[in-house]
N, C-alpha and C positions, 0 to 999 in steps of 0.2 A: 892243806893248811896244817898247822901244828896244834896239838892238843895233848893234855895229860890224860892218858887212857888207863883202863883197868880191865884185865881179862880173867882175873881170879879174885876171890875174897881174901882179905888179909890186912896186914898193916901197910904203912906207906911204902914198904918194899915192893908191893905189887903194882905200883904206879909207874908208868913210863911216859916219857915225852916223845911223841911219835907224830908221823905224818898220817893224816886221814883225809878222805875225799871231802871237798868243800860241799856242804849240803846245799840243796836247791830249795827255795821256798815253794810250798804247795800252793794251791789256788787261794787259800785264805792265810797263807804264811808270810813271814817277814824274815829275811836274812840280816843278822846284825853282826857288824865287825866289832868284836868285844874290845873295849878299852879298859874295863875293870870288871872283876868277878869276885864273888864272895862265897864262902862256905859257912855252914852252921853245923851244929851238932848232928843234925839228921844225915849229913853227908858222911860222917864217921860210921853211922849205922849202915849206910849203903855200901861203904867201902869194906867193912868187916863182915857184913851179912849177919850181924848180931842185933838183937836176939835172933836165934835160928828161925823162928816163926816168920820173920821179915822176909826170908828167902822165898816164901810162897808168892810174894808180890814182886820181889827183885829178880828172881831167877833161882831155881833150886840148886843147880850145879855151879853156875857162874853168873855174873851180873848180865842182865839183858842189855842194859845201857852201859856203853864203854866209857863215856865221858861223865865225870862227876861234877856236881855243883848245881846251884839253883839261881842265885842272884847275879844279874848281869846289867851292865851299862855300856852303851856304845853308840854306833852310828849305823843307820839303816843302809845296807848295801843294795838290796833288791827286795821287791815285793811281788806277791802272787797277783794274778789278774783280777781277783775279786777284792783286793785290798784298796780301800779308799781313804782310810784315816792316816796313812803314812806314805812317805815317798823317800826315795834314796836321798841321803844327806841329813835326814832328821836325826836329832839326838834323842835317844830313848833309854829307859831303864825298866826292869821288871824281873819277873821270876819265870824261868824256863827249865825244862828238864835237860840236864847236860849242858 
């Protein structure tokens, strides 16, 4: 799948449009095909790693999470075996890491 990824802290110049492996939902997880995504000011802090104290949580040398963003809307593609509230084809929205 395609994603905008980040392997170092910095400005938008550190972002790349790349192929990454399609994630698989865990036992309690849901895989969503993203139709719309949003970013807010906290994403800038994650991208730049500023203030520097934020790197304690984000990753000291480089970001632990390669894909940025929080807000998402889309369609459920797959669900884990313990998921009962959603099924493939459901339209959903929410907040997720990456």
